[in-house]
Each structure stands twice: as C-alpha cells, then as structure tokens.
C-alpha positions in Angstrom: 2.4 11.1 -72.2 4.7 12.5 -69.7 8.1 13.8 -71.1 9.6 15.1 -68.1 13.4 14.5 -67.8 14.4 11.6 -65.6 16.7 12.1 -62.6 17.2 8.3 -61.9 20.4 8.0 -63.9 22.1 11.2 -62.8 24.2 11.3 -59.5 24.0 14.5 -57.6 27.1 16.9 -57.7 29.4 15.9 -54.8 29.7 18.3 -52.2 33.0 19.4 -50.6 32.9 20.2 -46.7 36.3 21.2 -45.2 36.5 20.7 -41.6 39.5 22.2 -39.9 42.2 21.8 -43.0 40.9 18.6 -44.3 38.5 18.5 -47.2 35.7 15.8 -47.1 34.1 15.1 -50.7 30.9 13.7 -50.0 29.4 11.3 -52.6 33.1 10.5 -54.2 33.9 8.0 -51.4 32.8 6.2 -48.1 34.3 7.5 -45.1 34.7 5.6 -41.9 33.8 7.3 -38.4 35.6 6.1 -35.4 33.8 6.8 -31.9 35.6 7.4 -28.6 32.9 7.4 -25.7 34.0 9.5 -22.9 30.6 9.7 -21.0 29.8 7.5 -17.8 26.7 6.3 -19.6 28.3 4.9 -22.6 26.2 1.9 -23.9 29.3 0.3 -25.5 32.1 0.4 -22.9 30.5 2.2 -19.7 33.0 5.2 -19.7 36.1 3.3 -20.0 37.7 6.2 -21.3 36.0 8.8 -18.8 38.8 8.9 -16.4 42.0 7.7 -18.3 42.8 10.5 -20.6 46.0 8.6 -21.8 44.0 5.3 -22.8 41.5 7.6 -24.5 44.1 9.2 -26.6 45.9 5.9 -27.4 42.6 4.5 -28.3 41.8 7.8 -30.7 45.2 7.2 -32.3 44.5 3.4 -32.7 41.4 4.1 -34.3 42.6 6.6 -36.8 45.6 4.5 -37.6 43.1 1.7 -38.3 41.5 3.8 -41.1 38.9 6.2 -39.7 38.7 9.4 -41.5 36.5 11.1 -38.7 36.7 10.7 -35.0 33.6 11.5 -32.8 34.3 12.1 -29.3 
C-alpha cells in the first residue's frame, strides 16, 4: 500500500509580486486585466487608439475605473 502524503487538499502558498508600488497576491483573489491595443493590426479594434493618444488614455482610465487591476498596453 502506498502511504505517500496527499497534496490534493492543500492549496499552494500564495505568492506576492509587487509591480511598481502595488502588491499582487496571486492565489488569494482573481485579478481582471484590461487591454489597450495600440497596434495597427489589432484583432479587436483595428488600431483605434494608435493615432489618438487622448482617446487611448481615456479608454485606459475607463477600463481601470471599471475594475481592471492590470492594464496591458
């Protein structure tokens, strides 16, 4: 009979990673990532924010205000 300890019921210890001045506690909660596409070949918006920096900044602010914890640019 195999008597090795089971790891199925043990969650891994959470990892904390600090990005700039903000700690992210992986494993303790779910983080939402917003995306701001600024390339001409963007599959979702065709580069809508490529030329208009003000519109891109406004969109980034709106995504963060809507609850995104991370912004991928």
